[in-house]
ZADREN-922280 format. One record per residue (C-alpha): residue number from 1; residue in three letters; chain; x, y, z. Coordinates in pm, 1 decimal, decimal comma, always signed. Each point is the difference from the previous one (the first is absolute). Example, Ala and Ser with C-alpha at 12.3 -4.5 7.8 and 13.67 -1.06 7.14 Angstrom:
BEGIN
(1; "Ala"; "A"; (+1230,0; -450,0; +780,0))
(2; "Ser"; "A"; (+137,0; +344,0; -66,0))
//
This chain:
BEGIN
(1; "Unk"; "A"; (+11925,5; +7982,9; +11164,0))
(2; "Unk"; "A"; (-149,6; -56,6; +344,4))
(3; "Unk"; "A"; (+182,9; +301,3; +144,3))
(4; "Unk"; "A"; (-96,2; +211,2; -301,4))
(5; "Unk"; "A"; (-362,8; -108,1; +43,2))
(6; "Unk"; "A"; (-9,0; +156,5; +347,8))
(7; "Unk"; "A"; (+205,3; +301,1; -107,6))
(8; "Unk"; "A"; (-255,9; +83,9; -269,4))
(9; "Unk"; "A"; (-286,0; -30,3; +250,2))
(10; "Unk"; "A"; (+182,5; +228,1; +243,2))
(11; "Unk"; "A"; (+79,7; +257,7; -267,8))
(12; "Unk"; "A"; (-358,8; -1,4; -131,8))
(13; "Unk"; "A"; (-125,0; +66,3; +352,6))
(14; "Unk"; "A"; (+261,8; +273,7; +50,9))
(15; "Unk"; "A"; (-109,0; +198,7; -307,1))
(16; "Unk"; "A"; (-374,1; -54,3; +49,4))
(17; "Unk"; "A"; (-67,6; +358,6; +108,7))
(18; "Unk"; "A"; (+193,3; +133,8; -297,1))
(19; "Unk"; "A"; (-192,3; -220,3; -242,4))
(20; "Unk"; "A"; (-329,8; +95,3; +161,2))
(21; "Unk"; "A"; (+101,4; +363,2; -52,5))
(22; "Unk"; "A"; (+53,9; -71,5; -369,8))
(23; "Unk"; "A"; (-343,6; -159,7; -23,2))
(24; "Unk"; "A"; (-182,8; +277,7; +181,9))
(25; "Unk"; "A"; (+162,3; +273,2; -209,1))
(26; "Unk"; "A"; (-96,5; -182,7; -318,6))
(27; "Unk"; "A"; (-350,7; -65,9; +129,5))
(28; "Unk"; "A"; (-49,6; +369,4; +74,2))
(29; "Unk"; "A"; (+124,5; +105,8; -343,5))
(30; "Unk"; "A"; (-148,9; -243,4; -252,6))
(31; "Unk"; "A"; (+20,4; +61,7; -373,9))
(32; "Unk"; "A"; (-194,8; -155,8; -285,2))
(33; "Unk"; "A"; (+145,6; -222,0; -272,0))
(34; "Unk"; "A"; (+241,5; +183,7; -231,4))
(35; "Unk"; "A"; (-2,3; +298,3; +239,6))
(36; "Unk"; "A"; (+237,9; -132,7; +270,9))
(37; "Unk"; "A"; (+247,5; +288,8; -24,7))
(38; "Unk"; "A"; (+34,5; +80,3; +370,9))
(39; "Unk"; "A"; (-11,0; -368,6; +92,1))
(40; "Unk"; "A"; (+289,9; -69,2; -234,9))
(41; "Unk"; "A"; (+193,6; +293,6; +142,0))
(42; "Unk"; "A"; (-57,3; -123,3; +355,1))
(43; "Unk"; "A"; (+129,6; -347,4; -88,8))
(44; "Unk"; "A"; (+309,9; +153,8; -156,4))
(45; "Unk"; "A"; (+62,4; +210,8; +310,1))
(46; "Unk"; "A"; (-15,9; -302,9; +228,0))
(47; "Unk"; "A"; (+235,5; -200,2; -221,9))
(48; "Unk"; "A"; (+247,5; +289,0; +2,9))
(49; "Unk"; "A"; (-6,8; +2,2; +381,2))
(50; "Unk"; "A"; (+79,0; -372,0; -6,4))
(51; "Unk"; "A"; (+287,2; +53,9; -247,7))
(52; "Unk"; "A"; (-162,5; -244,2; -241,1))
(53; "Unk"; "A"; (+58,4; +73,7; -372,0))
(54; "Unk"; "A"; (-307,8; +23,9; -219,8))
(55; "Unk"; "A"; (-119,1; +92,7; -347,6))
(56; "Unk"; "A"; (-306,8; +185,2; -123,4))
(57; "Unk"; "A"; (-159,5; +34,1; -342,2))
(58; "Unk"; "A"; (-204,5; -320,3; +13,5))
(59; "Unk"; "A"; (-367,0; +56,5; -91,0))
(60; "Unk"; "A"; (+60,8; +366,2; +93,8))
(61; "Unk"; "A"; (-41,7; -36,7; +377,0))
(62; "Unk"; "A"; (+164,6; -337,4; +55,9))
(63; "Unk"; "A"; (+311,6; -37,0; +213,6))
(64; "Unk"; "A"; (+239,4; -296,6; -12,4))
(65; "Unk"; "A"; (+268,5; -48,9; +266,7))
(66; "Unk"; "A"; (+276,3; -258,0; +22,5))
(67; "Unk"; "A"; (+173,5; -151,5; +303,5))
(68; "Unk"; "A"; (+294,3; -235,3; -49,0))
(69; "Unk"; "A"; (+118,1; -271,9; +235,6))
(70; "Unk"; "A"; (+358,5; -82,8; +91,6))
(71; "Unk"; "A"; (+58,3; -212,4; -312,2))
(72; "Unk"; "A"; (-142,2; -18,8; -350,5))
(73; "Unk"; "A"; (-286,2; -239,3; -58,6))
(74; "Unk"; "A"; (-363,1; -17,6; -105,0))
(75; "Unk"; "A"; (-232,8; +298,0; -9,0))
(76; "Unk"; "A"; (-346,8; +5,7; +152,0))
(77; "Unk"; "A"; (-251,7; +279,7; -61,3))
(78; "Unk"; "A"; (-247,2; +111,6; +266,1))
(79; "Unk"; "A"; (-293,7; +215,3; -106,2))
(80; "Unk"; "A"; (-238,5; +241,3; +172,5))
(81; "Unk"; "A"; (-278,4; +200,4; -165,4))
(82; "Unk"; "A"; (-26,9; +366,5; +102,2))
(83; "Unk"; "A"; (-331,0; +139,0; -132,2))
(84; "Unk"; "A"; (-329,7; +62,8; +181,2))
(85; "Unk"; "A"; (-371,3; -13,6; -89,4))
(86; "Unk"; "A"; (-273,2; +260,9; -66,8))
(87; "Unk"; "A"; (-178,7; -70,3; +331,5))
(88; "Unk"; "A"; (-93,4; +244,9; +277,7))
(89; "Unk"; "A"; (+139,8; -137,7; +326,3))
(90; "Unk"; "A"; (-239,8; -46,5; +293,7))
(91; "Unk"; "A"; (+249,2; -115,9; +263,7))
(92; "Unk"; "A"; (+38,0; +223,9; +306,3))
(93; "Unk"; "A"; (+374,3; -40,4; +50,6))
(94; "Unk"; "A"; (+285,9; +243,4; +47,4))
(95; "Unk"; "A"; (+151,0; -102,2; -333,7))
(96; "Unk"; "A"; (-322,3; +34,3; -203,3))
(97; "Unk"; "A"; (+41,1; +106,6; -363,6))
(98; "Unk"; "A"; (+55,6; +373,0; -41,7))
(99; "Unk"; "A"; (-84,7; -17,9; -371,5))
(100; "Unk"; "A"; (-375,6; +23,8; -46,2))
(101; "Unk"; "A"; (-145,5; -282,9; -202,0))
(102; "Unk"; "A"; (+325,8; -196,3; -9,0))
(103; "Unk"; "A"; (+91,2; -286,5; +234,4))
(104; "Unk"; "A"; (+242,4; -287,3; +43,5))
(105; "Unk"; "A"; (-282,1; -253,2; +14,9))
(106; "Unk"; "A"; (+194,7; -291,9; -144,4))
(107; "Unk"; "A"; (+301,7; -9,4; +230,9))
(108; "Unk"; "A"; (+251,3; +146,4; -244,7))
(109; "Unk"; "A"; (+125,7; +233,0; +273,1))
(110; "Unk"; "A"; (+80,8; -307,8; +210,2))
(111; "Unk"; "A"; (+164,3; -173,5; -296,6))
(112; "Unk"; "A"; (+222,4; +300,8; -66,4))
(113; "Unk"; "A"; (+86,7; +53,4; +366,1))
(114; "Unk"; "A"; (+87,8; -369,3; +36,6))
(115; "Unk"; "A"; (+223,1; +9,6; -306,3))
(116; "Unk"; "A"; (+181,5; +308,0; +130,0))
(117; "Unk"; "A"; (+51,9; -182,3; +328,9))
(118; "Unk"; "A"; (+123,2; -309,3; -182,3))
(119; "Unk"; "A"; (+247,1; +209,3; -199,3))
(120; "Unk"; "A"; (+127,9; +154,2; +324,6))
(121; "Unk"; "A"; (+34,9; -339,8; +169,1))
(122; "Unk"; "A"; (+170,8; -179,0; -290,2))
(123; "Unk"; "A"; (+235,6; +293,5; -52,9))
(124; "Unk"; "A"; (+98,9; -13,7; +367,8))
(125; "Unk"; "A"; (+53,5; -377,2; -14,7))
(126; "Unk"; "A"; (+167,1; -7,4; -343,9))
(127; "Unk"; "A"; (+309,5; -174,6; +140,8))
(128; "Unk"; "A"; (-214,4; -303,5; +86,7))
(129; "Unk"; "A"; (-121,7; -93,6; -347,6))
(130; "Unk"; "A"; (+111,8; -17,2; -362,6))
(131; "Unk"; "A"; (-153,3; +113,9; -325,4))
(132; "Unk"; "A"; (-210,5; +311,9; -44,3))
(133; "Unk"; "A"; (-352,1; +120,6; +67,7))
(134; "Unk"; "A"; (-191,7; +234,7; -227,2))
(135; "Unk"; "A"; (-272,3; +206,2; +171,4))
(136; "Unk"; "A"; (-278,1; +94,6; -241,4))
(137; "Unk"; "A"; (-229,8; +284,3; +108,2))
(138; "Unk"; "A"; (-265,5; -10,3; -270,7))
(139; "Unk"; "A"; (-270,9; +254,8; -83,3))
(140; "Unk"; "A"; (-347,2; -54,2; -141,4))
(141; "Unk"; "A"; (-94,3; -353,0; +100,5))
(142; "Unk"; "A"; (-364,8; +102,7; +21,2))
(143; "Unk"; "A"; (-45,5; +135,2; -352,6))
(144; "Unk"; "A"; (+38,6; -150,0; -347,4))
(145; "Unk"; "A"; (+233,9; -60,8; -170,8))
(146; "Unk"; "A"; (+164,4; -58,5; +339,1))
(147; "Unk"; "A"; (+326,9; +146,8; +118,0))
(148; "Unk"; "A"; (+166,2; -342,2; -7,3))
(149; "Unk"; "A"; (-27,4; -18,1; -379,5))
(150; "Unk"; "A"; (+157,2; +345,4; -28,3))
(151; "Unk"; "A"; (+277,2; -82,6; +247,4))
(152; "Unk"; "A"; (+86,0; -304,8; -212,9))
(153; "Unk"; "A"; (-7,1; +216,0; -313,3))
(154; "Unk"; "A"; (+247,1; +237,3; +165,5))
(155; "Unk"; "A"; (+243,8; -277,9; +90,9))
(156; "Unk"; "A"; (-73,3; -90,8; +361,0))
(157; "Unk"; "A"; (+77,5; -366,8; -71,5))
(158; "Unk"; "A"; (+346,1; +81,3; -135,8))
(159; "Unk"; "A"; (+337,3; +94,1; +150,9))
(160; "Unk"; "A"; (-17,6; -232,7; +185,1))
(161; "Unk"; "A"; (-266,8; -240,7; -115,6))
(162; "Unk"; "A"; (-162,3; -153,9; +310,3))
(163; "Unk"; "A"; (+3,9; -376,2; +46,9))
(164; "Unk"; "A"; (-310,7; +31,3; +219,5))
(165; "Unk"; "A"; (-258,2; +265,6; +77,8))
(166; "Unk"; "A"; (-213,4; +31,6; +313,7))
(167; "Unk"; "A"; (-279,4; +224,3; +121,4))
(168; "Unk"; "A"; (-230,3; -2,7; +301,2))
(169; "Unk"; "A"; (-353,0; +137,7; +26,4))
(170; "Unk"; "A"; (-212,6; +94,2; +299,1))
(171; "Unk"; "A"; (-273,6; -260,3; +52,9))
(172; "Unk"; "A"; (-296,4; +88,9; +227,7))
(173; "Unk"; "A"; (-121,7; -360,6; +51,7))
(174; "Unk"; "A"; (+333,9; -97,5; +161,9))
(175; "Unk"; "A"; (+80,9; +82,6; +361,3))
(176; "Unk"; "A"; (+303,6; +217,7; +59,2))
(177; "Unk"; "A"; (+313,6; -210,8; +36,1))
(178; "Unk"; "A"; (-112,4; -252,6; -261,9))
(179; "Unk"; "A"; (+83,4; -25,8; -370,2))
(180; "Unk"; "A"; (-158,1; -193,2; -286,3))
(181; "Unk"; "A"; (+142,0; -169,9; -309,8))
(182; "Unk"; "A"; (-142,1; -154,8; -314,2))
(183; "Unk"; "A"; (+205,8; -174,0; -268,8))
(184; "Unk"; "A"; (-102,4; +9,2; -366,6))
(185; "Unk"; "A"; (-294,0; +205,9; -122,7))
(186; "Unk"; "A"; (-67,5; +256,5; +270,1))
(187; "Unk"; "A"; (-194,8; +297,2; -140,1))
(188; "Unk"; "A"; (-208,6; +50,0; -313,4))
(189; "Unk"; "A"; (+49,4; +204,4; -311,7))
(190; "Unk"; "A"; (-225,8; +306,1; -11,9))
(191; "Unk"; "A"; (-147,0; +177,9; -301,4))
(192; "Unk"; "A"; (-242,2; +292,7; -15,9))
(193; "Unk"; "A"; (-316,6; -30,3; -209,8))
(194; "Unk"; "A"; (-173,5; +312,3; -138,3))
(195; "Unk"; "A"; (-313,4; -42,6; -213,5))
(196; "Unk"; "A"; (-214,3; +277,7; -149,1))
(197; "Unk"; "A"; (-344,4; -93,0; -135,6))
(198; "Unk"; "A"; (-140,9; +258,5; -240,9))
(199; "Unk"; "A"; (-374,5; -9,2; -57,7))
(200; "Unk"; "A"; (-266,3; +262,6; -64,1))
(201; "Unk"; "A"; (-147,4; +188,6; +292,2))
(202; "Unk"; "A"; (-344,5; +142,6; +51,5))
(203; "Unk"; "A"; (-301,7; +13,9; +228,0))
(204; "Unk"; "A"; (-46,7; -303,0; +223,8))
(205; "Unk"; "A"; (-373,4; +0,8; -84,6))
(206; "Unk"; "A"; (+74,1; -70,3; -368,2))
(207; "Unk"; "A"; (+241,5; -296,7; +3,6))
(208; "Unk"; "A"; (-95,5; -92,7; -356,9))
(209; "Unk"; "A"; (+183,6; +310,7; -121,3))
(210; "Unk"; "A"; (+331,7; -65,5; +178,2))
(211; "Unk"; "A"; (+284,9; -247,7; +0,5))
(212; "Unk"; "A"; (+39,2; -50,6; +371,8))
(213; "Unk"; "A"; (+368,1; -29,7; +105,9))
(214; "Unk"; "A"; (-101,0; -56,2; +364,3))
(215; "Unk"; "A"; (-192,3; -316,2; -87,6))
(216; "Unk"; "A"; (+279,2; -112,6; -229,9))
(217; "Unk"; "A"; (+257,9; +55,0; +274,4))
(218; "Unk"; "A"; (-201,5; -224,4; +232,9))
(219; "Unk"; "A"; (-4,5; -278,4; -260,4))
(220; "Unk"; "A"; (+369,7; +47,3; -67,5))
(221; "Unk"; "A"; (+118,0; -17,6; +362,0))
(222; "Unk"; "A"; (-188,1; -327,9; +46,5))
(223; "Unk"; "A"; (+116,6; -143,0; -333,8))
(224; "Unk"; "A"; (+365,9; +81,3; +64,7))
(225; "Unk"; "A"; (-5,0; -206,4; +319,8))
(226; "Unk"; "A"; (-42,3; -309,0; -216,0))
(227; "Unk"; "A"; (+348,3; +52,8; -142,0))
(228; "Unk"; "A"; (+136,6; -111,8; +335,4))
(229; "Unk"; "A"; (-268,9; -254,2; +86,4))
(230; "Unk"; "A"; (-8,7; -169,3; -342,5))
(231; "Unk"; "A"; (+319,5; +84,4; -191,5))
(232; "Unk"; "A"; (+269,9; -4,4; +269,3))
(233; "Unk"; "A"; (+176,0; -318,8; +107,4))
(234; "Unk"; "A"; (-147,2; -52,3; +349,4))
(235; "Unk"; "A"; (+344,1; -99,0; +129,8))
(236; "Unk"; "A"; (+133,7; +350,6; -82,8))
(237; "Unk"; "A"; (-125,0; +267,5; +242,6))
(238; "Unk"; "A"; (-169,5; +285,6; -188,0))
(239; "Unk"; "A"; (-203,1; +300,2; +110,7))
(240; "Unk"; "A"; (-196,0; +245,2; -215,2))
(241; "Unk"; "A"; (-161,6; +272,7; +210,9))
(242; "Unk"; "A"; (-168,8; +329,7; -84,4))
(243; "Unk"; "A"; (+6,1; +275,9; +257,4))
(244; "Unk"; "A"; (-146,5; +295,8; -185,3))
(245; "Unk"; "A"; (-293,1; +60,5; -236,2))
(246; "Unk"; "A"; (-58,5; +363,4; -89,6))
(247; "Unk"; "A"; (-273,2; +129,6; -231,1))
(248; "Unk"; "A"; (+94,1; +311,7; -191,7))
(249; "Unk"; "A"; (-282,8; +244,3; +72,6))
(250; "Unk"; "A"; (-266,3; -244,7; +112,8))
(251; "Unk"; "A"; (-269,0; +74,0; +256,8))
(252; "Unk"; "A"; (-304,2; -179,0; +143,0))
(253; "Unk"; "A"; (-202,3; +92,7; -308,6))
(254; "Unk"; "A"; (+283,8; +59,1; -246,6))
(255; "Unk"; "A"; (+164,6; -281,3; -191,5))
(256; "Unk"; "A"; (+358,4; +108,3; -76,7))
(257; "Unk"; "A"; (+193,2; -21,0; -324,7))
(258; "Unk"; "A"; (+285,7; -198,1; +154,2))
(259; "Unk"; "A"; (+105,6; -211,8; +296,7))
(260; "Unk"; "A"; (+354,8; -63,4; +117,1))
(261; "Unk"; "A"; (+101,0; -318,5; +180,5))
(262; "Unk"; "A"; (+328,9; -49,7; +186,4))
(263; "Unk"; "A"; (+141,0; -322,7; +136,4))
(264; "Unk"; "A"; (+302,2; -223,7; +48,4))
(265; "Unk"; "A"; (+112,5; -339,1; -125,6))
(266; "Unk"; "A"; (+246,3; -213,6; +201,2))
(267; "Unk"; "A"; (+152,3; -341,4; -52,2))
(268; "Unk"; "A"; (+314,2; -214,2; +30,7))
(269; "Unk"; "A"; (+50,3; -112,6; -360,0))
(270; "Unk"; "A"; (+147,5; +237,7; -257,7))
(271; "Unk"; "A"; (-135,7; -184,3; -306,9))
(272; "Unk"; "A"; (-352,3; -13,4; +143,7))
(273; "Unk"; "A"; (+32,0; +361,7; +115,3))
(274; "Unk"; "A"; (+25,4; +133,4; -355,5))
(275; "Unk"; "A"; (-253,1; -246,6; -138,3))
(276; "Unk"; "A"; (-243,5; +135,8; +260,3))
(277; "Unk"; "A"; (+69,7; +353,1; -124,7))
(278; "Unk"; "A"; (-102,9; -112,0; -350,0))
(279; "Unk"; "A"; (-316,6; -160,1; +130,6))
(280; "Unk"; "A"; (-95,3; +308,8; +202,2))
(281; "Unk"; "A"; (+31,7; +218,1; -309,7))
(282; "Unk"; "A"; (-189,0; -245,7; -218,6))
(283; "Unk"; "A"; (-282,5; -48,7; +249,8))
(284; "Unk"; "A"; (-43,1; +372,7; +56,0))
(285; "Unk"; "A"; (+9,1; +98,3; -365,1))
(286; "Unk"; "A"; (-232,3; -275,6; -127,4))
(287; "Unk"; "A"; (-254,7; +33,6; +280,6))
(288; "Unk"; "A"; (-21,7; +376,3; -49,0))
(289; "Unk"; "A"; (-26,5; -40,6; -376,6))
(290; "Unk"; "A"; (-283,7; -249,3; +44,7))
(291; "Unk"; "A"; (-188,5; +267,4; +196,4))
(292; "Unk"; "A"; (+72,9; +278,1; -253,9))
(293; "Unk"; "A"; (+258,5; +175,4; +217,8))
(294; "Unk"; "A"; (+366,7; +81,9; -50,9))
(295; "Unk"; "A"; (+273,8; -103,2; +235,1))
(296; "Unk"; "A"; (+355,5; +106,1; +80,1))
(297; "Unk"; "A"; (+223,8; -231,5; +206,7))
(298; "Unk"; "A"; (+329,5; +110,7; +148,6))
(299; "Unk"; "A"; (+205,2; -253,8; +196,2))
(300; "Unk"; "A"; (+299,3; +143,3; +185,0))
(301; "Unk"; "A"; (+253,2; -277,6; +49,9))
(302; "Unk"; "A"; (+127,5; +15,6; +356,5))
(303; "Unk"; "A"; (+237,5; -205,5; +213,1))
(304; "Unk"; "A"; (+80,3; -363,5; -81,2))
(305; "Unk"; "A"; (-53,1; -271,0; +260,0))
(306; "Unk"; "A"; (+253,5; -17,4; +281,7))
(307; "Unk"; "A"; (+204,5; -319,6; +16,1))
(308; "Unk"; "A"; (+206,9; -94,2; +304,8))
(309; "Unk"; "A"; (+290,1; -223,9; -101,5))
(310; "Unk"; "A"; (-60,8; -327,5; +183,3))
(311; "Unk"; "A"; (+359,7; -77,5; +97,2))
(312; "Unk"; "A"; (+72,8; +355,4; +113,0))
(313; "Unk"; "A"; (-325,1; +24,9; +195,5))
(314; "Unk"; "A"; (+73,1; -326,5; +180,2))
(315; "Unk"; "A"; (+346,6; +127,9; +95,9))
(316; "Unk"; "A"; (-147,3; +329,4; +119,7))
(317; "Unk"; "A"; (-273,6; -174,0; +197,2))
(318; "Unk"; "A"; (+250,1; -230,4; +172,8))
(319; "Unk"; "A"; (+224,6; +296,3; +79,8))
(320; "Unk"; "A"; (-302,6; +182,9; +145,0))
(321; "Unk"; "A"; (-78,6; -301,8; +219,5))
(322; "Unk"; "A"; (+358,7; +1,7; +125,3))
(323; "Unk"; "A"; (-27,1; +372,0; +81,4))
(324; "Unk"; "A"; (-356,6; +32,1; +134,4))
(325; "Unk"; "A"; (-93,5; -352,0; +106,4))
(326; "Unk"; "A"; (-226,4; -245,0; -181,0))
(327; "Unk"; "A"; (-310,3; +126,8; +180,5))
(328; "Unk"; "A"; (+45,8; +344,0; -158,4))
(329; "Unk"; "A"; (+35,3; -111,7; -362,6))
(330; "Unk"; "A"; (-316,5; -102,5; -185,3))
(331; "Unk"; "A"; (-109,7; -103,5; -348,1))
(332; "Unk"; "A"; (-242,1; +237,6; -170,0))
(333; "Unk"; "A"; (-237,5; -56,9; -294,0))
(334; "Unk"; "A"; (+26,9; +159,9; -342,3))
(335; "Unk"; "A"; (-177,2; +332,9; -32,2))
(336; "Unk"; "A"; (-193,7; +158,3; -286,9))
(337; "Unk"; "A"; (+146,6; +337,3; +87,9))
(338; "Unk"; "A"; (+277,4; +133,6; -222,6))
(339; "Unk"; "A"; (+346,8; +138,6; +69,3))
(340; "Unk"; "A"; (+253,1; +146,7; -241,0))
(341; "Unk"; "A"; (+282,7; -192,3; +168,8))
(342; "Unk"; "A"; (-125,5; -259,3; -249,4))
(343; "Unk"; "A"; (+209,1; +169,9; -269,6))
(344; "Unk"; "A"; (+317,4; -80,7; +194,1))
(345; "Unk"; "A"; (-119,0; -354,9; +67,4))
(346; "Unk"; "A"; (-28,0; -60,8; -374,7))
(347; "Unk"; "A"; (+371,7; +79,7; -45,6))
(348; "Unk"; "A"; (+179,9; -89,7; +324,9))
(349; "Unk"; "A"; (-45,3; -286,6; +247,5))
(350; "Unk"; "A"; (-221,4; +180,3; +250,6))
(351; "Unk"; "A"; (-182,2; -38,4; +329,8))
(352; "Unk"; "A"; (-280,9; +231,0; +108,8))
(353; "Unk"; "A"; (-103,2; -74,1; +357,6))
(354; "Unk"; "A"; (-246,1; +141,5; +254,0))
(355; "Unk"; "A"; (+73,3; +187,4; +322,5))
(356; "Unk"; "A"; (-249,4; -25,6; +286,2))
(357; "Unk"; "A"; (-122,5; +336,6; +130,5))
(358; "Unk"; "A"; (-324,0; -89,8; +184,5))
(359; "Unk"; "A"; (-64,2; +67,2; +368,9))
(360; "Unk"; "A"; (-363,0; -42,6; +104,2))
(361; "Unk"; "A"; (+69,4; +117,4; +356,6))
(362; "Unk"; "A"; (+108,2; +335,7; -141,3))
(363; "Unk"; "A"; (-285,7; +10,9; -251,1))
(364; "Unk"; "A"; (+237,6; -34,1; -294,8))
(365; "Unk"; "A"; (-219,9; -216,9; -219,8))
(366; "Unk"; "A"; (-85,3; +207,5; -310,3))
(367; "Unk"; "A"; (+64,6; -135,4; -346,7))
(368; "Unk"; "A"; (+225,4; +147,7; -265,0))
(369; "Unk"; "A"; (-134,9; +295,2; -201,5))
(370; "Unk"; "A"; (-234,8; +116,8; +276,2))
(371; "Unk"; "A"; (+2,1; +341,2; +175,7))
(372; "Unk"; "A"; (+61,8; -163,1; +340,1))
(373; "Unk"; "A"; (+292,1; -220,6; -106,1))
(374; "Unk"; "A"; (+294,3; +0,8; +241,5))
(375; "Unk"; "A"; (+270,0; -238,4; +121,8))
(376; "Unk"; "A"; (+134,1; -119,3; +330,6))
(377; "Unk"; "A"; (+338,2; +166,5; -32,9))
(378; "Unk"; "A"; (+176,0; -292,8; +171,1))
(379; "Unk"; "A"; (-29,3; -153,1; -347,5))
(380; "Unk"; "A"; (+280,3; +234,9; -105,2))
(381; "Unk"; "A"; (+244,9; -179,4; +228,4))
(382; "Unk"; "A"; (-104,9; -334,3; -147,5))
(383; "Unk"; "A"; (+21,1; +142,6; -350,3))
(384; "Unk"; "A"; (+350,6; +141,0; +38,7))
(385; "Unk"; "A"; (+140,0; -300,4; +183,5))
(386; "Unk"; "A"; (-147,9; -263,5; -228,7))
(387; "Unk"; "A"; (+86,6; +174,0; -325,8))
(388; "Unk"; "A"; (+359,2; +45,7; +117,7))
(389; "Unk"; "A"; (+21,0; -365,1; +104,1))
(390; "Unk"; "A"; (-152,9; -120,5; -327,4))
(391; "Unk"; "A"; (+242,0; +208,1; -206,4))
(392; "Unk"; "A"; (+306,3; -133,3; +182,1))
(393; "Unk"; "A"; (-128,7; -357,8; +7,6))
(394; "Unk"; "A"; (-70,3; -5,7; -372,7))
(395; "Unk"; "A"; (+330,6; +164,4; -88,0))
(396; "Unk"; "A"; (+187,7; -257,0; +206,0))
(397; "Unk"; "A"; (-196,1; -297,5; -137,2))
//
């Protein structure tokens, strides 16, 4: 394996420019969730050039390729998400988004480019390992119900069924060249909360004649916070946040008929998750009724929490140390952000790890989902090399 270790590093360096070309093309031509038609076509074209067989028909725009080693053995699935975000890019770079109002601001272009590079590398070195690798190019990570759930529905975890599944994600806090792992609970579930308070509008100078949904909404937002502070087990991380309150027709001297509130609930316990949904509905409906208003509550159930199999994650972390050096492999905390890779992690032993992309000297410091997000593209070489090494190491273990 020592010789193969160096061979993978050399091959990853040799195809760096090609992989960077993949990333820049994808970055220039981003497409929103469930609209990744040209992105899917581009992935298929690259796989054809590599002579790698693939299938389509997964979640409409998904592509699944398969590379086989010299002998039969286990299967490992590697996943990349391919969709972009509704953000107007502000970077002044040659590969800036050409699609107005759409941007790869979450690193999915880098994930896809890295997976294409990994497919190329493992296909070239197929005589050096056994088993098979499934390459999952998945649409719609950014939008409920999540492309992962639809890929599973369409059979991505069959023929063959993977023994393990891995994915990497760009991580702005980590310097380029480093990677981060966390075993066990890694990312939270995420549900969308939509509440409409229906009162009775009128002139602000005659409050006795109205049922004020603005005042009721203020009471409700404060009251709902007590669900987390007083009903949740304090050992289970939970977040209930509201990001939008919109009065329907209100003005400085006009009390509206209705107010809409939008928020999110996140946690790491599935039983508590749905009990919290019940409490949110109950609190909203009874508080509004007590103030003579009506209330509608709609909770859109989103992604489950993401669980990294402990044994698999330890193996992957140790393999990463062997490949990158102990100084370049770090432990990372759990995050309240959500990721639809969680659907895979509920069915297959999985490991979702972080890829460092930060370079302060180059000014590459912006967070995910911002209009100035970018990566140090040397991360692509790390991404391709490490993912290839992890796949082979786990298949041989």
